[in-house]
N, C-alpha and C positions, 0 to 999 in steps of 0.2 A: 500652600493656600489656606487648607483647613487647621492648620497649626496658628495660623494669623488672624484665623476668624476666633479661634479661641481666646489665642491672646484678648482678643478685643470684647469678646462677651465678658472675660475676667476682669479687664480693666474696668469696664461698666459696674458691675456688680461690686466691686472696691466702692465704686463713686457712691454707688446708690447705698450701700451699707451706710459709708462714712456719712452720707446726709440723714439717715434714719436716726445713726448715735448722736449726730448733733442735735436733731430734732427734738430728741428723747432729751438731751443733755440740757437744753434751752427749757424745755417744760419743765423739768426739776429743779430748775435754776430760777426760772422766773420770779420766784417769791423768794425774802429772806427767812431763814430758820426764824424758830423764836428767839434763840440768844441775842442775833442779828438783829430781830427786830427790835428787841432793847437798846442793842447798842447805836444801831441808828438814832433811834429816836431820844435815848438820852436816861441818865439812870432815874430822874423824878418822874417816869413818862410812864402812863398806863399800860403799854405794853412790858416794862419792866417791874410795874406794880402784879399782872398776870403774870410774868414768867417766877416770879418770886413767891408767891401763892402757896406756901408749903402744904397746907390741906388739899389741893389741885393734883389730881392725876395730868398724866399727859394730855388726855382727849379731853379734862375739862379747860383748860388752857388754851387750847386749840378752839373748842369751842366759844369760850370768854372771848378768844381775840375775834375770832368771828364777827360777835355782835359787836365789838365793839367798832370792827369797820362796817356791819350794816347800820348802825346809826352814828357813826362818830359822838367827838366828844373833846372838848377843851380844843385842843390843836390838832387833834384825830381826823382829817378829812376823810368822809365817806367815800369809801371802794368798795363797789359791789364785787367786783372781780377777786379782790383778798377777801371779801369775805367768805364768797363760796368756797375759795380755794381753801380755807382754813375749816369750814364747817365738812368738806367734802373730808379732810383728811380726820378729823374728829368724828365721822360718823362710821368709818371703815369702823371704829369699840364699839358701835353702837350706842353712841352719848344721845341720850335723847334731848338735849337741849340742842344738838349739833343737827340731828333731824329735823327739830321743830323749822330752827332757822332754813335750812332748804327748802322745805314746806313754803314759809312765810317768802323765801324769793320768787318759786311759781306761783304761789296764791297773788304777790302784789304785781309780778313783773319787776326784781328790783336787779335790772344787768342783764336778766334772762326774757324769754318771752314767758308770757304769763302763758301756764298749762297747769287745768284742772286735775289733770289725773296725774301728774308728777307732783302736786301739791296735796292729792290726798293719799296718795299713797305714803309721802313721807310724814304728814299730821299721824297716820293711822300708827306706822313704824314709830312714829315716836311714844304714843300712846301704852303700843305694846311693851315699850321701855321706861316707862313710869315719869312721862312730862304729865309738867302739872298745868302744860298749857296748852296741849294736843287736843282735848274735848273741845275746848271751846272755840280755838281755832278752825275743828272742823265745823263745829256748828254755825262761826261764821262762814265757811266755804258754803255750807247747804242753803245758807240764809240768801244770800248777795243774787243781784240779779247779773249774770256775767258768764264769760268764757261759752257764749254762745247756747247759751242752756236755760232753764226755768229752774226757779228757786225750789228745794224742797225742804217744804216749811217742816214734814212732818219730822224726816231726819234731823231738821236742824233742833227741834224742838226736845228730842230725843238727847241730841249731845249737849245741847244747854242745860237740861236736866242734869244729865251726868257730871258735868262742871261747876254744879254751885258746891259741892263739897271741898274741890280746890278753891274756887275763887267765886264765892259768890255774889261778889257786888258785880263782877264781869258779869256773870253768868245771869243777874237778874235786869241788867242793863241788856244785852243780846235780846232776852225776851221781851223786852219791850219794845226795842226796835221791830224784830220779826211782826209782833202783833200789830204794829203800826204800819206794816207792809200791806199787812191786810184788813186795815182801817177796822181789827177789832179794838176801839178805842176804850173798853173798861177794863180788858185786860193789859192796854199798852201802859193804862193809869198806874195799874196795881205795881206792874210790876217796875216803873221807874219811879215810884213809889218807896220800893223795898230798897231799890238799889240806891236812892238818894239818902236815906238815913243812914246808908253804911258808908256813905260820902262820895261816892261816885260823879265828879264833877260833872259829867256828860246827861248823868239821870238827872240831877241839880237842874241845870240848864232845862232838861227837857220838863219837868213840869214849871218851870218856871213858863215855856210858851204854853202849856194845857190851860195854865192859868190867867197870863195875859190874852190870849186868845178865845178863852171860854171853850175848848175843845173837851169833851164828856164833862165836864167841872163847870159849876157859873165863872163867870169874871171875875177874878178877883184880885185887884191891883197891889194889896199889900203883899199877899200870898207870892204874885209871881216875884214882886221887888227880895222877898226873903232868900226864894229857892235861887234866883239869878246872883242876887249877892252873895250866896254858898259857895256857887259857881266860879262865881268872877274871881274868891279871893284864892282858889287854886289854880286859877290864869287861864279859867276856859275864856278865850277872847270874845266868841260870840254870846256868852252871858254879861260879860262888860260892856260889848256895846249894847247889848238889850237893855241893859240894866243903866246906862247913862239917858239913853231914849225916852224908857220911862219917867225918870225921873224929871225929864223936861217936859214931861204933856202937865 
């Protein structure tokens, strides 16, 4: 009787081990390798273009593939699961772009639940390893009214100012939004102007709104049209709409 029990337990153990092995195998085989991605997509695909980048390390290619699936391109359909998978693989080598990509996924809730703490951790790690975007991503994270918490404008301002060295256009535009959130229209206008002069389409649109509505400055239809037109030429949809309405008045 004891012998039968031992045999029965052994049989269960074998089944359990087999199931675990199969699960792990499926987990590993869920997505194609870099080479398979290229083969499946075709020789002139973005996937093959990334694979054949001679100046890219393996983790660079993995991160690039992550962004390809995060945003999509041409015939490549957005796939957040694949994006996360490739970012995770690249992040094991401390690739700063992949770490930034994981932060973006948790910041925006792209295929994963929004998670402030995880987004913050990934952005901080990305910044530590030299990301050019992490400072401003952190600034945005602290500025937004999200995640069931109040904005931390002090931290946001600090990171925006640090980010000026990497991307002044985006940093100034972010600062203008932060001051708009605080209804400090003087500073909001000043930073919108700085970003607009650097060609930032969102800031150009915002300047158009300032002049059209007479916020902080006097109403000026010509100035509003000037800035809407600049943003519209860069494809800013709200600027295009506002410009058409303004010209009909």
